[in-house]
N, CA, C and O atoms as a printed pandas DataFrame, in Angstrom:
     atom_number atom_name residue_name chain_id  residue_number  x_coord  y_coord  z_coord
0              1         N          UNK        A               1    0.828   -1.169    0.000
1              2        CA          UNK        A               1    0.000    0.000    0.000
2              3         C          UNK        A               1    0.878    1.239    0.000
3              4         O          UNK        A               1    1.891    1.290    0.697
4              5         N          UNK        A               2    0.494    2.220   -0.770
5              6        CA          UNK        A               2    1.198    3.488   -0.779
6              7         C          UNK        A               2    0.285    4.568   -0.243
7              8         O          UNK        A               2   -0.935    4.406   -0.209
8              9         N          UNK        A               3    0.884    5.677    0.178
9             10        CA          UNK        A               3    0.085    6.778    0.700
10            11         C          UNK        A               3   -0.819    7.379   -0.363
11            12         O          UNK        A               3   -1.824    8.009   -0.036
12            13         N          UNK        A               4   -0.474    7.192   -1.634
13            14        CA          UNK        A               4   -1.281    7.746   -2.716
14            15         C          UNK        A               4   -2.664    7.113   -2.764
15            16         O          UNK        A               4   -3.606    7.747   -3.239
16            17         N          UNK        A               5   -2.813    5.880   -2.286
17            18        CA          UNK        A               5   -4.124    5.235   -2.341
18            19         C          UNK        A               5   -4.803    5.157   -0.978
19            20         O          UNK        A               5   -5.903    4.616   -0.860
20            21         N          UNK        A               6   -4.156    5.691    0.046
21            22        CA          UNK        A               6   -4.739    5.704    1.385
22            23         C          UNK        A               6   -5.094    7.143    1.754
23            24         O          UNK        A               6   -4.354    8.077    1.443
24            25         N          UNK        A               7   -6.224    7.306    2.415
25            26        CA          UNK        A               7   -6.652    8.648    2.798
26            27         C          UNK        A               7   -7.499    8.591    4.061
27            28         O          UNK        A               7   -8.117    7.577    4.385
28            29         N          UNK        A               8   -7.501    9.704    4.748
29            30        CA          UNK        A               8   -8.369    9.879    5.913
30            31         C          UNK        A               8   -9.271   11.068    5.643
31            32         O          UNK        A               8   -8.871   12.031    4.989
32            33         N          UNK        A               9  -10.478   10.995    6.147
33            34        CA          UNK        A               9  -11.357   12.149    6.082
34            35         C          UNK        A               9  -12.071   12.277    7.414
35            36         O          UNK        A               9  -12.224   11.299    8.146
36            37         N          UNK        A              10  -12.499   13.474    7.717
37            38        CA          UNK        A              10  -13.257   13.717    8.937
38            39         C          UNK        A              10  -14.609   14.281    8.539
39            40         O          UNK        A              10  -14.704   15.341    7.921
40            41         N          UNK        A              11  -15.639   13.556    8.905
41            42        CA          UNK        A              11  -17.007   13.960    8.616
42            43         C          UNK        A              11  -17.504   14.789    9.802
43            44         O          UNK        A              11  -17.430   14.343   10.946
44            45         N          UNK        A              12  -18.005   15.985    9.530
45            46        CA          UNK        A              12  -18.435   16.865   10.618
46            47         C          UNK        A              12  -19.895   17.297   10.505
47            48         O          UNK        A              12  -20.361   18.108   11.306
48            49         N          UNK        A              13  -20.611   16.771    9.535
49            50        CA          UNK        A              13  -22.011   17.170    9.391
50            51         C          UNK        A              13  -22.916   15.956    9.211
51            52         O          UNK        A              13  -22.461   14.856    8.896
52            53         N          UNK        A              14  -24.191   16.184    9.417
53            54        CA          UNK        A              14  -25.146   15.082    9.362
54            55         C          UNK        A              14  -25.294   14.495    7.961
55            56         O          UNK        A              14  -25.509   13.291    7.818
56            57         N          UNK        A              15  -25.182   15.323    6.934
57            58        CA          UNK        A              15  -25.272   14.811    5.561
58            59         C          UNK        A              15  -24.133   13.832    5.288
59            60         O          UNK        A              15  -24.342   12.786    4.673
60            61         N          UNK        A              16  -22.929   14.173    5.748
61            62        CA          UNK        A              16  -21.788   13.269    5.601
62            63         C          UNK        A              16  -21.972   11.998    6.393
63            64         O          UNK        A              16  -21.631   10.913    5.920
64            65         N          UNK        A              17  -22.513   12.120    7.608
65            66        CA          UNK        A              17  -22.810   10.971    8.455
66            67         C          UNK        A              17  -23.748   10.034    7.706
67            68         O          UNK        A              17  -23.484    8.836    7.603
68            69         N          UNK        A              18  -24.844   10.578    7.185
69            70        CA          UNK        A              18  -25.827    9.759    6.453
70            71         C          UNK        A              18  -25.216    9.098    5.218
71            72         O          UNK        A              18  -25.576    7.974    4.866
72            73         N          UNK        A              19  -24.296    9.798    4.569
73            74        CA          UNK        A              19  -23.694    9.242    3.350
74            75         C          UNK        A              19  -22.834    8.009    3.634
75            76         O          UNK        A              19  -22.512    7.254    2.717
76            77         N          UNK        A              20  -22.464    7.804    4.886
77            78        CA          UNK        A              20  -21.648    6.641    5.265
78            79         C          UNK        A              20  -22.462    5.375    5.519
79            80         O          UNK        A              20  -21.886    4.302    5.700
80            81         N          UNK        A              21  -23.782    5.479    5.535
81            82        CA          UNK        A              21  -24.618    4.375    5.990
82            83         C          UNK        A              21  -24.327    3.058    5.287
83            84         O          UNK        A              21  -24.148    2.044    5.962
84            85         N          UNK        A              22  -24.272    3.032    3.973
85            86        CA          UNK        A              22  -24.045    1.777    3.245
86            87         C          UNK        A              22  -22.667    1.195    3.567
87            88         O          UNK        A              22  -22.545    0.009    3.873
88            89         N          UNK        A              23  -21.630    2.036    3.495
89            90        CA          UNK        A              23  -20.273    1.557    3.794
90            91         C          UNK        A              23  -20.160    1.120    5.254
91            92         O          UNK        A              23  -19.528    0.108    5.557
92            93         N          UNK        A              24  -20.766    1.877    6.144
93            94        CA          UNK        A              24  -20.732    1.561    7.578
94            95         C          UNK        A              24  -21.359    0.201    7.821
95            96         O          UNK        A              24  -20.789   -0.637    8.518
96            97         N          UNK        A              25  -22.541   -0.019    7.242
97            98        CA          UNK        A              25  -23.224   -1.298    7.437
98            99         C          UNK        A              25  -22.422   -2.466    6.873
99           100         O          UNK        A              25  -22.351   -3.528    7.491
100          101         N          UNK        A              26  -21.818   -2.274    5.703
101          102        CA          UNK        A              26  -20.994   -3.336    5.114
102          103         C          UNK        A              26  -19.796   -3.644    6.000
103          104         O          UNK        A              26  -19.485   -4.810    6.246
104          105         N          UNK        A              27  -19.126   -2.608    6.479
105          106        CA          UNK        A              27  -17.960   -2.779    7.339
106          107         C          UNK        A              27  -18.363   -3.405    8.671
107          108         O          UNK        A              27  -17.655   -4.265    9.195
108          109         N          UNK        A              28  -19.485   -2.981    9.212
109          110        CA          UNK        A              28  -19.995   -3.522   10.473
110          111         C          UNK        A              28  -20.290   -5.014   10.350
111          112         O          UNK        A              28  -19.968   -5.790   11.250
112          113         N          UNK        A              29  -20.902   -5.416    9.236
113          114        CA          UNK        A              29  -21.186   -6.843    9.022
114          115         C          UNK        A              29  -19.892   -7.633    8.859
115          116         O          UNK        A              29  -19.754   -8.720    9.419
116          117         N          UNK        A              30  -18.945   -7.092    8.096
117          118        CA          UNK        A              30  -17.668   -7.763    7.878
118          119         C          UNK        A              30  -16.906   -7.947    9.191
119          120         O          UNK        A              30  -16.272   -8.979    9.410
120          121         N          UNK        A              31  -16.975   -6.939   10.061
121          122        CA          UNK        A              31  -16.268   -6.993   11.345
122          123         C          UNK        A              31  -17.055   -7.765   12.409
123          124         O          UNK        A              31  -16.584   -7.947   13.531
124          125         N          UNK        A              32  -18.251   -8.212   12.044
125          126        CA          UNK        A              32  -19.142   -8.871   13.005
126          127         C          UNK        A              32  -19.315   -7.993   14.242
127          128         O          UNK        A              32  -19.161   -8.436   15.380
128          129         N          UNK        A              33  -19.642   -6.726   13.967
129          130        CA          UNK        A              33  -19.761   -5.726   15.019
130          131         C          UNK        A              33  -20.906   -5.965   15.976
131          132         O          UNK        A              33  -21.862   -6.678   15.673
132          133         N          UNK        A              34  -20.787   -5.366   17.108
133          134        CA          UNK        A              34  -21.825   -5.417   18.144
134          135         C          UNK        A              34  -22.944   -4.442   17.787
135          136         O          UNK        A              34  -22.767   -3.556   16.951
136          137         N          UNK        A              35  -24.096   -4.618   18.432
137          138        CA          UNK        A              35  -25.243   -3.769   18.112
138          139         C          UNK        A              35  -24.932   -2.291   18.303
139          140         O          UNK        A              35  -25.393   -1.462   17.519
140          141         N          UNK        A              36  -24.168   -1.948   19.318
141          142        CA          UNK        A              36  -23.884   -0.539   19.593
142          143         C          UNK        A              36  -22.906    0.075   18.589
143          144         O          UNK        A              36  -22.667    1.282   18.619
144          145         N          UNK        A              37  -22.347   -0.739   17.709
145          146        CA          UNK        A              37  -21.473   -0.224   16.665
146          147         C          UNK        A              37  -22.221    0.026   15.360
147          148         O          UNK        A              37  -21.652    0.559   14.408
148          149         N          UNK        A              38  -23.471   -0.350   15.317
149          150        CA          UNK        A              38  -24.230   -0.219   14.070
150          151         C          UNK        A              38  -24.465    1.242   13.721
151          152         O          UNK        A              38  -24.488    2.113   14.591
152          153         N          UNK        A              39  -24.638    1.486   12.439
153          154        CA          UNK        A              39  -24.934    2.831   11.979
154          155         C          UNK        A              39  -26.193    3.355   12.658
155          156         O          UNK        A              39  -26.220    4.486   13.144
156          157         N          UNK        A              40  -27.226    2.535   12.689
157          158        CA          UNK        A              40  -28.509    2.964   13.243
158          159         C          UNK        A              40  -28.366    3.367   14.701
159          160         O          UNK        A              40  -28.885    4.408   15.104
160          161         N          UNK        A              41  -27.679    2.574   15.492
161          162        CA          UNK        A              41  -27.487    2.895   16.901
162          163         C          UNK        A              41  -26.705    4.195   17.071
163          164         O          UNK        A              41  -27.062    5.037   17.895
164          165         N          UNK        A              42  -25.647    4.351   16.296
165          166        CA          UNK        A              42  -24.838    5.570   16.406
166          167         C          UNK        A              42  -25.616    6.794   15.945
167          168         O          UNK        A              42  -25.482    7.870   16.528
168          169         N          UNK        A              43  -26.429    6.639   14.902
169          170        CA          UNK        A              43  -27.244    7.754   14.425
170          171         C          UNK        A              43  -28.241    8.185   15.514
171          172         O          UNK        A              43  -28.393    9.376   15.786
172          173         N          UNK        A              44  -28.910    7.217   16.126
173          174        CA          UNK        A              44  -29.876    7.527   17.183
174          175         C          UNK        A              44  -29.169    8.195   18.366
175          176         O          UNK        A              44  -29.684    9.160   18.931
176          177         N          UNK        A              45  -28.002    7.689   18.739
177          178        CA          UNK        A              45  -27.243    8.280   19.842
178          179         C          UNK        A              45  -26.865    9.733   19.521
179          180         O          UNK        A              45  -26.914   10.605   20.388
180          181         N          UNK        A              46  -26.488    9.973   18.262
181          182        CA          UNK        A              46  -26.167   11.346   17.849
182          183         C          UNK        A              46  -27.405   12.229   17.949
183          184         O          UNK        A              46  -27.365   13.297   18.560
184          185         N          UNK        A              47  -28.497   11.783   17.351
185          186        CA          UNK        A              47  -29.725   12.577   17.289
186          187         C          UNK        A              47  -30.352   12.818   18.661
187          188         O          UNK        A              47  -30.812   13.925   18.940
188          189         N          UNK        A              48  -30.378   11.814   19.508
189          190        CA          UNK        A              48  -31.118   11.892   20.765
190          191         C          UNK        A              48  -30.277   12.291   21.975
191          192         O          UNK        A              48  -30.814   12.775   22.971
192          193         N          UNK        A              49  -28.959   12.091   21.892
193          194        CA          UNK        A              49  -28.125   12.360   23.069
194          195         C          UNK        A              49  -27.074   13.427   22.783
195          196         O          UNK        A              49  -27.095   14.495   23.395
196          197         N          UNK        A              50  -26.165   13.151   21.868
197          198        CA          UNK        A              50  -25.012   14.032   21.661
198          199         C          UNK        A              50  -25.399   15.396   21.086
199          200         O          UNK        A              50  -24.966   16.431   21.594
200          201         N          UNK        A              51  -26.199   15.397   20.043
201          202        CA          UNK        A              51  -26.589   16.659   19.409
202          203         C          UNK        A              51  -27.347   17.571   20.379
203          204         O          UNK        A              51  -27.012   18.751   20.474
204          205         N          UNK        A              52  -28.363   17.066   21.109
205          206        CA          UNK        A              52  -29.050   17.934   22.071
206          207         C          UNK        A              52  -28.142   18.486   23.179
207          208         O          UNK        A              52  -28.429   19.540   23.747
208          209         N          UNK        A              53  -27.058   17.782   23.482
209          210        CA          UNK        A              53  -26.110   18.258   24.487
210          211         C          UNK        A              53  -25.095   19.257   23.921
211          212         O          UNK        A              53  -24.221   19.740   24.640
212          213         N          UNK        A              54  -25.222   19.561   22.616
213          214        CA          UNK        A              54  -24.318   20.529   21.997
214          215         C          UNK        A              54  -22.973   19.960   21.592
215          216         O          UNK        A              54  -22.030   20.711   21.344
216          217         N          UNK        A              55  -22.875   18.633   21.521
217          218        CA          UNK        A              55  -21.615   18.007   21.092
218          219         C          UNK        A              55  -21.394   18.279   19.604
219          220         O          UNK        A              55  -22.332   18.600   18.874
220          221         N          UNK        A              56  -20.159   18.146   19.173
221          222        CA          UNK        A              56  -19.814   18.292   17.755
222          223         C          UNK        A              56  -19.430   16.941   17.182
223          224         O          UNK        A              56  -18.721   16.155   17.810
224          225         N          UNK        A              57  -19.908   16.692   15.992
225          226        CA          UNK        A              57  -19.694   15.426   15.303
226          227         C          UNK        A              57  -18.353   15.433   14.583
227          228         O          UNK        A              57  -18.010   16.402   13.905
228          229         N          UNK        A              58  -17.590   14.341   14.733
229          230        CA          UNK        A              58  -16.323   14.177   14.020
230          231         C          UNK        A              58  -16.119   12.692   13.785
231          232         O          UNK        A              58  -15.627   11.981   14.661
232          233         N          UNK        A              59  -16.494   12.227   12.615
233          234        CA          UNK        A              59  -16.338   10.811   12.279
234          235         C          UNK        A              59  -15.097   10.669   11.411
235          236         O          UNK        A              59  -15.018   11.249   10.328
236          237         N          UNK        A              60  -14.144    9.905   11.883
237          238        CA          UNK        A              60  -12.897    9.699   11.147
238          239         C          UNK        A              60  -13.054    8.457   10.279
239          240         O          UNK        A              60  -13.414    7.382   10.758
240          241         N          UNK        A              61  -12.778    8.632    8.996
241          242        CA          UNK        A              61  -12.910    7.534    8.039
242          243         C          UNK        A              61  -11.560    7.294    7.387
243          244         O          UNK        A              61  -10.948    8.218    6.851
244          245         N          UNK        A              62  -11.102    6.058    7.432
245          246        CA          UNK        A              62   -9.867    5.649    6.753
246          247         C          UNK        A              62  -10.277    4.932    5.484
247          248         O          UNK        A              62  -11.078    3.999    5.523
248          249         N          UNK        A              63   -9.735    5.362    4.367
249          250        CA          UNK        A              63  -10.030    4.736    3.083
250          251         C          UNK        A              63   -8.746    4.218    2.448
251          252         O          UNK        A              63   -7.691    4.845    2.536
252          253         N          UNK        A              64   -8.858    3.080    1.817
253          254        CA          UNK        A              64   -7.769    2.546    1.000
254          255         C          UNK        A              64   -8.358    2.253   -0.361
255          256         O          UNK        A              64   -9.349    1.531   -0.480
256          257         N          UNK        A              65   -7.745    2.814   -1.385
257          258        CA          UNK        A              65   -8.236    2.711   -2.756
258          259         C          UNK        A              65   -9.703    3.125   -2.846
259          260         O          UNK        A              65  -10.478    2.534   -3.598
260          261         N          UNK        A              66  -10.076    4.143   -2.073
261          262        CA          UNK        A              66  -11.426    4.679   -2.103
262          263         C          UNK        A              66  -12.442    3.942   -1.253
263          264         O          UNK        A              66  -13.570    4.410   -1.101
264          265         N          UNK        A              67  -12.069    2.801   -0.695
265          266        CA          UNK        A              67  -13.005    1.994    0.094
266          267         C          UNK        A              67  -12.771    2.229    1.587
267          268         O          UNK        A              67  -11.636    2.203    2.061
268          269         N          UNK        A              68  -13.865    2.459    2.319
269          270        CA          UNK        A              68  -13.758    2.660    3.770
270          271         C          UNK        A              68  -13.303    1.359    4.428
271          272         O          UNK        A              68  -13.916    0.309    4.235
272          273         N          UNK        A              69  -12.226    1.438    5.205
273          274        CA          UNK        A              69  -11.744    0.265    5.939
274          275         C          UNK        A              69  -11.827    0.467    7.448
275          276         O          UNK        A              69  -11.658   -0.481    8.216
276          277         N          UNK        A              70  -12.092    1.724    7.877
277          278        CA          UNK        A              70  -12.262    2.015    9.291
278          279         C          UNK        A              70  -13.159    3.233    9.434
279          280         O          UNK        A              70  -13.020    4.214    8.704
280          281         N          UNK        A              71  -14.078    3.155   10.382
281          282        CA          UNK        A              71  -14.929    4.294   10.702
282          283         C          UNK        A              71  -14.887    4.464   12.218
283          284         O          UNK        A              71  -15.215    3.545   12.969
284          285         N          UNK        A              72  -14.483    5.641   12.647
285          286        CA          UNK        A              72  -14.357    5.934   14.081
286          287         C          UNK        A              72  -15.277    7.101   14.427
287          288         O          UNK        A              72  -14.930    8.254   14.172
288          289         N          UNK        A              73  -16.440    6.818   15.000
289          290        CA          UNK        A              73  -17.350    7.906   15.371
290          291         C          UNK        A              73  -16.908    8.571   16.670
291          292         O          UNK        A              73  -16.697    7.899   17.680
292          293         N          UNK        A              74  -16.771    9.885   16.637
293          294        CA          UNK        A              74  -16.336   10.644   17.804
294          295         C          UNK        A              74  -17.212   11.891   17.910
295          296         O          UNK        A              74  -17.577   12.491   16.899
296          297         N          UNK        A              75  -17.538   12.266   19.117
297          298        CA          UNK        A              75  -18.156   13.560   19.352
298          299         C          UNK        A              75  -17.246   14.332   20.293
299          300         O          UNK        A              75  -16.604   13.751   21.169
300          301         N          UNK        A              76  -17.197   15.625   20.108
301          302        CA          UNK        A              76  -16.348   16.460   20.949
302          303         C          UNK        A              76  -17.196   17.513   21.652
303          304         O          UNK        A              76  -18.318   17.815   21.246
304          305         N          UNK        A              77  -16.625   18.054   22.708
305          306        CA          UNK        A              77  -17.260   19.158   23.412
306          307         C          UNK        A              77  -16.165   20.109   23.870
307          308         O          UNK        A              77  -14.992   19.742   23.938
308          309         N          UNK        A              78  -16.556   21.311   24.175
309          310        CA          UNK        A              78  -15.605   22.340   24.590
310          311         C          UNK        A              78  -15.363   22.248   26.092
311          312         O          UNK        A              78  -16.303   22.227   26.886
312          313         N          UNK        A              79  -14.088   22.194   26.467
313          314        CA          UNK        A              79  -13.704   22.237   27.882
314          315         C          UNK        A              79  -12.655   23.334   28.012
315          316         O          UNK        A              79  -11.499   23.152   27.631
316          317         N          UNK        A              80  -13.062   24.442   28.539
317          318        CA          UNK        A              80  -12.240   25.646   28.664
318          319         C          UNK        A              80  -11.697   26.054   27.300
319          320         O          UNK        A              80  -12.459   26.548   26.469
320          321         N          UNK        A              81  -10.416   25.865   27.046
321          322        CA          UNK        A              81   -9.817   26.296   25.785
322          323         C          UNK        A              81   -9.735   25.207   24.732
323          324         O          UNK        A              81   -9.348   25.483   23.596
324          325         N          UNK        A              82  -10.087   23.975   25.078
325          326        CA          UNK        A              82   -9.860   22.858   24.184
326          327         C          UNK        A              82  -11.143   22.154   23.773
327          328         O          UNK        A              82  -12.121   22.115   24.519
328          329         N          UNK        A              83  -11.115   21.600   22.570
329          330        CA          UNK        A              83  -12.156   20.664   22.157
330          331         C          UNK        A              83  -11.716   19.289   22.629
331          332         O          UNK        A              83  -10.619   18.839   22.298
332          333         N          UNK        A              84  -12.552   18.625   23.390
333          334        CA          UNK        A              84  -12.216   17.339   24.000
334          335         C          UNK        A              84  -13.075   16.252   23.380
335          336         O          UNK        A              84  -14.296   16.397   23.312
336          337         N          UNK        A              85  -12.460   15.160   22.924
337          338        CA          UNK        A              85  -13.286   14.055   22.405
338          339         C          UNK        A              85  -14.013   13.364   23.548
339          340         O          UNK        A              85  -13.384   12.827   24.460
340          341         N          UNK        A              86  -15.319   13.381   23.494
341          342        CA          UNK        A              86  -16.110   12.705   24.514
342          343         C          UNK        A              86  -15.791   11.214   24.517
343          344         O          UNK        A              86  -15.846   10.569   25.564
344          345         N          UNK        A              87  -15.463   10.671   23.365
345          346        CA          UNK        A              87  -15.161    9.250   23.240
346          347         C          UNK        A              87  -13.924    8.851   24.031
347          348         O          UNK        A              87  -13.829    7.713   24.489
348          349         N          UNK        A              88  -12.988    9.754   24.197
349          350        CA          UNK        A              88  -11.744    9.414   24.886
350          351         C          UNK        A              88  -11.980    9.022   26.332
351          352         O          UNK        A              88  -11.170    8.311   26.927
352          353         N          UNK        A              89  -13.080    9.480   26.897
353          354        CA          UNK        A              89  -13.380    9.139   28.280
354          355         C          UNK        A              89  -13.800    7.687   28.437
355          356         O          UNK        A              89  -13.801    7.158   29.548
356          357         N          UNK        A              90  -14.158    7.035   27.328
357          358        CA          UNK        A              90  -14.708    5.684   27.405
358          359         C          UNK        A              90  -13.994    4.671   26.515
359          360         O          UNK        A              90  -14.461    3.538   26.401
360          361         N          UNK        A              91  -12.883    5.034   25.884
361          362        CA          UNK        A              91  -12.177    4.098   25.024
362          363         C          UNK        A              91  -13.022    3.656   23.841
363          364         O          UNK        A              91  -13.096    2.464   23.545
364          365         N          UNK        A              92  -13.649    4.587   23.173
365          366        CA          UNK        A              92  -14.614    4.260   22.134
366          367         C          UNK        A              92  -13.947    4.136   20.776
367          368         O          UNK        A              92  -13.078    4.938   20.434
368          369         N          UNK        A              93  -14.346    3.135   19.999
369          370        CA          UNK        A              93  -13.859    2.953   18.646
370          371         C          UNK        A              93  -14.948    2.430   17.755
371          372         O          UNK        A              93  -16.008    2.026   18.231
372          373         N          UNK        A              94  -14.702    2.433   16.478
373          374        CA          UNK        A              94  -15.676    1.940   15.520
374          375         C          UNK        A              94  -15.208    0.650   14.892
375          376         O          UNK        A              94  -14.158    0.120   15.255
376          377         N          UNK        A              95  -15.976    0.143   13.957
377          378        CA          UNK        A              95  -15.597   -1.123   13.343
378          379         C          UNK        A              95  -14.358   -0.990   12.459
379          380         O          UNK        A              95  -14.236   -0.032   11.696
380          381         N          UNK        A              96  -13.465   -1.929   12.560
381          382        CA          UNK        A              96  -12.249   -1.982   11.746
382          383         C          UNK        A              96  -12.113   -3.423   11.285
383          384         O          UNK        A              96  -11.865   -4.315   12.095
384          385         N          UNK        A              97  -12.273   -3.654    9.993
385          386        CA          UNK        A              97  -12.333   -5.030    9.499
386          387         C          UNK        A              97  -11.012   -5.777    9.618
387          388         O          UNK        A              97  -11.004   -7.008    9.608
388          389         N          UNK        A              98   -9.901   -5.067    9.730
389          390        CA          UNK        A              98   -8.604   -5.740    9.771
390          391         C          UNK        A              98   -8.264   -6.280   11.150
391          392         O          UNK        A              98   -7.470   -7.213   11.271
392          393         N          UNK        A              99   -8.855   -5.706   12.190
393          394        CA          UNK        A              99   -8.448   -6.086   13.538
394          395         C          UNK        A              99   -9.026   -7.428   13.972
395          396         O          UNK        A              99   -8.406   -8.159   14.744
396          397         N          UNK        A             100  -10.227   -7.752   13.467
397          398        CA          UNK        A             100  -10.885   -8.961   13.919
398          399         C          UNK        A             100  -11.419   -8.830   15.330
399          400         O          UNK        A             100  -12.004   -9.772   15.866
400          401         N          UNK        A             101  -11.220   -7.648   15.948
401          402        CA          UNK        A             101  -11.691   -7.408   17.310
402          403         C          UNK        A             101  -13.039   -6.711   17.263
403          404         O          UNK        A             101  -13.409   -6.085   16.269
404          405         N          UNK        A             102  -13.748   -6.835   18.348
405          406        CA          UNK        A             102  -14.959   -6.048   18.523
406          407         C          UNK        A             102  -14.606   -4.916   19.468
407          408         O          UNK        A             102  -14.167   -5.146   20.595
408          409         N          UNK        A             103  -14.799   -3.699   19.003
409          410        CA          UNK        A             103  -14.441   -2.541   19.794
410          411         C          UNK        A             103  -15.698   -1.794   20.200
411          412         O          UNK        A             103  -16.734   -1.919   19.547
412          413         N          UNK        A             104  -15.618   -1.035   21.251
413          414        CA          UNK        A             104  -16.727   -0.219   21.693
414          415         C          UNK        A             104  -16.930    0.932   20.697
415          416         O          UNK        A             104  -15.948    1.543   20.277
416          417         N          UNK        A             105  -18.153    1.240   20.314
417          418        CA          UNK        A             105  -18.381    2.273   19.296
418          419         C          UNK        A             105  -19.566    3.166   19.604
419          420         O          UNK        A             105  -20.393    3.412   18.727
420          421         N          UNK        A             106  -19.665    3.647   20.807
421          422        CA          UNK        A             106  -20.727    4.595   21.145
422          423         C          UNK        A             106  -20.488    5.881   20.364
423          424         O          UNK        A             106  -19.348    6.294   20.151
424          425         N          UNK        A             107  -21.552    6.488   19.954
425          426        CA          UNK        A             107  -21.440    7.766   19.247
426          427         C          UNK        A             107  -21.461    8.944   20.199
427          428         O          UNK        A             107  -21.082   10.050   19.814
428          429         N          UNK        A             108  -21.887    8.739   21.412
429          430        CA          UNK        A             108  -22.006    9.877   22.308
430          431         C          UNK        A             108  -21.812    9.439   23.755
431          432         O          UNK        A             108  -21.740    8.252   24.073
432          433         N          UNK        A             109  -21.732   10.422   24.590
433          434        CA          UNK        A             109  -21.625   10.146   26.017
434          435         C          UNK        A             109  -22.629   11.007   26.753
435          436         O          UNK        A             109  -23.418   11.730   26.146
436          437         N          UNK        A             110  -22.586   10.920   28.043
437          438        CA          UNK        A             110  -23.523   11.672   28.877
438          439         C          UNK        A             110  -23.538   13.138   28.558
439          440         O          UNK        A             110  -24.280   13.897   29.181
């Protein structure tokens, strides 16, 4: 693999989030993800919990040859001078087909 065919993107809006649904579901099935890693669960968590709390959406997507191979849903909030990933408080990750592991993938926190 070369860097020319690998890329990262950060999705920060709901339209971008929605555009990931097909790839997210395919990756989730391939990784044999847990229910809380599903697109639907993360979308509901964003809509009902994180967004009303004023969190900011930041979904990190790793692509190789244009295909999503990792999706990491993160929400951030402001703490004094810094934007803090809410996910960092809970060790949250998304589905990654190469790891073979099941990782925690909550989209939001309290």
